[in-house]
N, C-alpha and C positions, 0 to 999 in steps of 0.2 A: 641548417634548416630552421625556420622561424618556429616558435612555440605555438601550440593550438591554444587559442583563448576560450577557456571553459568557465561559463558562468554558473556557479553553485547557488542555487536559491533554496532558502532554508527558512523555517518558522511558519508563518501562515495563520490564517484565521481558522483554527481547527483545535478540537479537543486533544489532537496529538501534536501540538505546537512543541512541546518540550521534548518529546521523542525525536522530531525532526532536528532539533538542535544538536542533539548527540550524534544522530546518523551523520549529518553534515559534518560535524567536526571529525568524525572517523574518516569520512570520504576525503576531506581536504587534506588530512594528514598522510593519506595513503596514494594521493594523486602525485605522479612523478613531477617534480619541480624542473627537471630536465626537459620534460616533453610539453608541459602545460603552464600557461599563464593563468592562474586562477583568479576569476573575479567573483568575489563574495556579494551576494545580494540578499539581504535579510527583510522578511516581512514580518512586522509586529502582529500581536494578537488583535489589534484594532484595525490591521489592514494596511498600515503605512509601509511603503516600499523604500529601502535605503541601499545605496551602495557603501559597502563597508570594507575599506582597505587595511583595517586594523588587525590586531592580534587574533588569529584563529582560536587561540587558546581560551577567548573570553566568549565563544559562541555558545558552547554547551550549558553554561550557567545562566545565560541570558544577559550577561553584563555588557555584551557588545553594544547594546541600545544605548547604554549610559557612558559609553567611552568618549563620546566627543569626536569620534572618527566617521560619523554617519553623514551621508549626504542624500537628500531626497533623490530619488530616481524612478523613472518609470520605464517598462519595456514598450519601446515603440511598435505599434501595430503595422507601421508602414515599412514594407520590405527594403525600401531604399536606405534606411538606418542601419539595419542588420545589428541592433543593439539597444543599449539602455540610454535614455536621456537623463543625463544628470543635471539637476536644478541648483546650480551653484550659486553663491552669493555674488560672483562677478559676471554671471551670465549662465547660459545653457551650453552644455556640450555633450557629445555623443560618445559613450563607450562601446566600441563595437566588440562584437563576440562571434566566435565560430561555432559553439555548440552550447546547449544549455543542459544542465544536469539538475533537474528539479528533485530536491530531496525534501518533498512535502508530502506527509502522510494524511489521509483522511480527506475531508470535506475541503473544497477550494484548492486541492492540490492533487488528488488521486481520482477525481470524479469527472473529468473532462473539461472543467471550466477553464483551468490555466492552460491546458493543452490547445484549446481553442485559440488563445491568445498567441501562443507559440506558432500555431499554423500561420495566424495572420502576419506574424513578424517575419516569416520565411526562414527562420533559424532552425537548423536540425536540432532535436532534443532526444534525450534518453527515455525510453520506456513507450508505453502503449499510446495510442493516439486518442482521439476525442470519444469516439463511439465505444471502444473496447473499455476505456477507462469509466465512462458513465455507466455502462451495463454491468461491469464487474463490481462497481461501488453499490450500485442498487441491487441488493440480495434478492428482491422479487423478480427483477429482470434476469439475474443470473440464473435463477431456478428456471425461468421461461425458456432461456436459450438452450441450457444444458438438458433440460427434459426433452426438448425437441431433437437434441443430438444423441439422445438415448443413453445419457449418462445419468446414473442413480444419484439422487439427492434426497434429503429428507422431505417427508410429507410436510406440508405447510399451509398456512392460511394468512391472509393479509387483512389488516384494519387500518383505516385511515382517519385522520383526525376529525374529518366530518361525520364520522360514525361514532365518536365518543358517547353520543347521547345513547346508543344502543349497546353500551359497554356490557351490561349484564347478559343480554341475550347472546351477543357476540361470543363472550367467553364461556358461556354455557355450551354453545355449539362447538367451539374449539376443542373444549375438554372431552365431549362426547365423540367427536370425530378423530381426535389424535391421542387422547389419554395422558394421564399425568405420569411423570413429570413432563414439563414442556419448557423449551427454551423460547424467550422473548428477546427480539432484537430490533433495534432501529434499523430501518431498510437501508439507510446510507450513514455508516458510521465504521471505524476501524479500531484495531487494538481491543476488540471486546468491550468498548466503552458503551455503556447503556444497556448491556446485555445482562439477564438475570434468569435464574432457573426457577421455575414456579412448581410447587408440590401440591397446591390446593387452590380452590376458586379464589380465595382472598389474595393469595400470593400471585395469582394469575392477573387479577385486576390491577393490583399494586404494581406489578412489573410492566403492565402495558402502559399505566400512565407514567411511569418513570422513563420508558423508552421514547414516549412522545416528547420529552424534554430535549431529545436529541434529533428528531426528525418528525415529519408529518405523516409518515407511513411506517407501520410497524408490522414485522412478521412474527407469527407464532408458530414454532417448528416442533415436530415430534422429537423426543429424547432418543438419541442413538447411543447405545452403549458399546463402547469398543476403543481401540487404542487411537490416540490422536497422532496422525501421521502428516508429514509435510514433504513436499517435493519442490525443488527449484527448476524453473524451466528458463531456458536462455536461448535467445535466437530470434530470427525474423521469419523468413518463410520456411525455413527448415530447422525448427527448434529442437533442442536436446533436452532430456530431463537429467537431472543429478541422481545421485544416490538418495535413497529414502531415509528420512529421520523420523524420530519419534519424540513427542512431548510427554513428559509425566507431570501434570501440573501440580503445584503446591497446595492450590485451593480446590473447591468442588469441581471448578472447570478452569480452563486457561483464560482467566480474565486479565484485565490490565494490571492489577496488583501483582498476580503471579508473573506475568511477562516481565514488568519493568521495576517492581518495588521490592518484593520479597527476596527475589534472587535465589529462590530455594527450588525452583522447578529443575527437573532433571532433563537433560536432552541426550538422546542415544542416536549416535550416528556410526554404523546404520541403525535402522529401526530393528526391534525385537520381533520380527515377522518372517514368515516363510519366504524364501527367495522367489518363488513363483508368484506370490502375492505382491511382493515388491515390485517385481518386473511388470505386473499388470497395473500396479498403481502409477508407475512410471509412464506406461502406455496411455492410461486414462488422463494424466496430467497434460501430456502433449496434445491429446485429442481436445480436451477442454480449452487449452491455450487456444488452438487453431479455431474452435468453433466460437469462441468469443472474440476473436480477431485481434488477440494480443500481439504485441511486439517487444522486443528487447529482452524484457524480463517479467516474470511473475512468479509468486509462490503460491502453489495450489495445496490446499488443505484437506484431509480426508479423516473419516473414521473407518477402522477396520474391524468389524464384528468378530466375535469369537468363531463364527461359522466360516469366517474368511470373506464375508460380503464386503464389498468397497463402497463407501457413500462419500461422495464429494461434499464437502462443507462450504468452502468458499474459496475465491482466487483474489490474491492481493496484487494489485498492478505495480505498487512502489513499496515493497516490504521493507521492513527495518533494516539498517546498516550499523546499528549499535554493536559494541563488543560482544554482546549476547545473542544477536539476532540469528536466526536459523539460515537465511538466504545465503549469506557470504559463508557461513560454515559448511553448508552443504555443498557449495561450489568449491571450496576448498578441499573438500574430501574427495573430489574427483580430478584433483591436480590443477585447479585454477585458484592460485592465491589471490588475496584481496586486491593488490595493486594492479595485477594482471587483469582480474575481473573488471576493474574500472575501465581498463584500456579497452577491453573488448566491448563494453556497454557503449563506450563513446564511439567506437568503430561502427557499432550496430546503428547508432543513432545517424551517422553519416550515410551509411548504406541505405538505410530506409528513406532518407531524403535525396538519395540518388547524388551524392555530393562527393567528388574525389578527393582523397587525402593522401599526401605523400607517406 
């Protein structure tokens, strides 16, 4: 049986570029070399695409870009090619692939933009489609869909860049309606980048201004006091939910530094919550996955309050696959080890595209 050609795309024009490199390295290391021919496609922070056949060990550090093994390449939107066009010195050639595994977090990777290109190419790909990716990436739209589905989320307000001239009155209204402390988030961002917790009016205004550095739309959310709970969802039309995990942040909240730099955040699998509440979290995670139109995989994050109330925080359509990432840990806890998980995700990509695989 011939090997399945898997294009692993990493990097990207995103504030989560470096995390993507670590996730991709782990995925490449855990893909079976007996089953797959791995084609590495790297995207620089400036948006340059390269076919990279070199040492995968150089990806995590970013040294792959300077290795001399890079060939400019673009994904053809013409389905006749079913692959990447390599722009070599001696001419143009096509690197055909069977499936794409986009290991791209945040903007330009998890927001539906690159998924649209995948759709045009006609190549099956791992993860959610265009609409689900875009709606889950935009936290305001996530609220809108989940609220209509009867799923409890934090109360929130939105401010756009066009309304910055009314910042004083907007912030006053936010404080009166939601009360301090408040969380301020770019509508489209991941890994808690650009997020701050505001305790007073000055802090709120500064947090809003800071969030606008990452997006043109900003959310201001009520503070929910509770345990930070995460659940992995896996599947297409009949998704399943993993065991529930818990995050005990090293910082005031689970920000980028706590996730990837300090390394002192405690993870609990299973979460330290009542079994009935855990089961309810799993039910809501699947319900949210379906409501948003997700496919393949997503990590659904919650707060569980002291009184047991469950509040959905956000949905990540391409969660991290680093050594400390919760999604693969949660799936491993229900008997799906890392390598097998990658196999299953690739199978789901073919299933969604209605492509038969031996």
